[in-house]
N, C-alpha and C positions, 0 to 999 in steps of 0.2 A: 271614184273621185281621184283625180291626179293631185298629188302633193309631194312633199319632200321626205316623207317617212321611209321611202324605199331605198335610202342610202345604206340600210342594214342588209347584209348579204342574204340572210335567211328570209327577210321580207321581200327582197327583190326577186328571189326565186318563186315567190307566190304571186307575183304581179299578174302574170298571164292567166292564172287560175281565177283570180279575183276579177279580171277584166277579159272574159272570153271573147273570141272573135265574133263580130256582129255586123250589122248594117253599116255602121260608121266606118269600119275597116274596109268593107267592100267599096264604099264611096271613095275613100282615099286611094285604095289600090288601083281603081280605075284611072284616077288622075295620074298616079305615079307611072303606070304602064304607058301612058300617052306622052310622057315628058322624057327628054333625052338626058337631063341632069336634074337631080333631086336632092334637096337638103331637108331632112326631117329634124326639126328643132324639138328637143325633148323626146328623143326617139325611144327612151326606155330600154326595154329588152331587145329592141331592134326588130320586132316581129313584122312590122309593115315592110321594111326594106328587104328583109330576108324572104318574105313571101313573094315580093316583086322579082327578086333574083331567081327564085325557084320557078316563077311563072315565065321566065325567059327575058326579063329586062336586060339589055346589053349595054346600057349607058352608065353614066356616073351616078352612084348612090352614096350619099354621105349622111351619117347619123350623128347628131350632137346631143350630149346629155351631161348634166353636171354631177350625176351620181355614178361613181366608179363601180358600185355594186351592180347597177343596172347594166353597165357596159360589159361586165363579166359575163352576163348572159348573152349579150349581143355578139361578142367576139368569137363565138363558135363559128361564125361565118366570116371567112377571111377575104372574100371578094367584094366586101362593102367597106367603105371608109368609116371608122368609128372614132369620133373625136370627143375627148373629155373636156368639158367646159360649157360655157353659155354664150349668148350673143354679145355679152360685154367683154369676153376674154379672147374671142377669135374674130377674124376679119376676112371676108371674102369680097371680091370686087366683080360684080356682074358675071358670076360663074354658074348660076343655076336658072333653069327654065321654070322650076317649081320649088317653092318653099312651103312646107306644111308644118302646122302645130296641131297634133291630134290629142285625143284624150283629155280635152279641156285644159291643156297645158297653159294656154294663154291666160287663164284665170289666176295662175300663180304669180303673175305680174301685178303686184298690189299697188305700188306707188305710181303717181303720174309720171315722174321722171324715168322710172323703170320701164313703163310702157313706151314712152317716147324713145328711149334709148334702144329698146328691142326693135321697135318698128323701123327706126333709122337704119339699124344693122340689117334688117330684112331687105329693105329697099336697096341697100348697097349690094347685097348678095344677088339680087335678081338681075338677070340679063334683060335686054330689050324684049318686050313682049312677054316677059315672065309673069307668073301668077303666084300670089300668096294666098293660101287657103287655110282657114282655121275655124274652130267653133268655140262658142261660149254658151253656157246655159242661159236661157231667157230669164231675166230677173222677174218678169211679170208672173212666171209660173211658181216661183218661190220653192224651188226643189229642196232647199235646205230644211224645210219643215218636215220632210220625210226622213231626215237623217237622225233617227231616234234610237236609243239603246234597245228598245223592245223590238226593233226591226233587225236585230243582229242576224248574221248568216255564217255558214260554215263552208270552208273549202278544204280540199285535201292537199297535203304537201307531196313532195316527190316520193315519200315512203308510204303514202296512203293514210297518214295520220291526219286527224281533223284539226283545223285551225279556225277558231271562232273570232269573228271581226264585228265590232260594233262602233257606232259613231254617236257623238253627242255635241250639239251645237251650243256655243256659249250665247246666252241671252242677257240683255236685249241685243239684237242684231243692229249694228251701227252703220247706217248708210248703205253703201253698196259692197261692204266688206263683211264676210261671214267667217268667223273663227270657230273651229271645231276640234275635238279630240278624236283620235282613232285608236282603238284599243285592240290588240291582237293577243289571243290566248292560245297556248299550246301546252299539252300535258308535260312535254319534255323540257320546257323552258324554265320551269321553276317559278314563274311569275309572269304577269302580263307585260307587254311592251306597249307603251303609250307614246303617241306623237301628237303634236299640236300644230295645226296649220291654219292659214288664212287664205281665202279665195276672194277674188273680186268679181262682182256681177255687174258688168257694164251693159247698158242697153244699146240698141242699134244706133241711135243718134250719137251717143258718146263714142262708140267705136268709129263711126264715120269721121268724127271730129279728130280723134287721135290719128287715124290713118291719114287724113288730109294734111295734118301738121307735118307728118313724116314724108310727104310727097307721094302718097299712095291713094288711089281712087278705088272706090267700091264698084265692081262690075255687077255682082249679083249677091243676094242674100236669101237663104232658104230657111224654112222653119223646121225641116226634118230631113232625114237621109234619103227620102224619096223625092227631094227637091220641090216639095210643096212650098208655096209662098209663105213668107214670114207673117205671122199674125200674133196677137196678144196671147193666144193660148198655145202657140207653138213651143215645144220643149227646148229647141235649140235656136241659136243665131249662127248660121253657117255662112261665113263670109268669103267671097272670092274677090280679091283685090289685085291691082297691078300698079306699076309705076305711072305717074302722071306724065 
């Protein structure tokens, strides 16, 4: 789950262990490698753009994230632009062939005006023929019902010590917004660290409406990382959009 808890340096260092490279990363890496200039909104530790540079990408790569602790991890790579902030604090004018929001980062945009403002900024950043690609969890699948304390998991930190992570959703769930707590426990921390986050689960029609208001049109929507068609049982809503 992508949320704002990773502003803590010690938690940011765990992000990649909690979210290992997978099919979604391969999907986005393929897109990045085919674009001359790329903006990764909510770039986190910068793993995607770092991998692209390592794979031979020679164009402009720019990562944007509001968490300084995440960019501490990213800035180990000096040949990528790393920008601290969000779409409301920076401005680009038709500078990118591709803008991506990975790791369900789009779901952190909770309010209508927050969504509209972000999409307007994305449209402004896109050059002619540019694409905006992002994914959200399909609300019909109700993924939050699996975010339960008994499904806790463990990962290892940089020293090989175990960190236990569990989630708990606040009920009842209200509309398309899901609020949950995320608890991290480490033997050396002296106590758990708890964050509380809210994610928004927008359906395909609502996404199209917001995109249209911002001057963006949907070109394609997929239901999974194999580019299967969107269906009620599909886990993801992967959207490819462009300027109207």
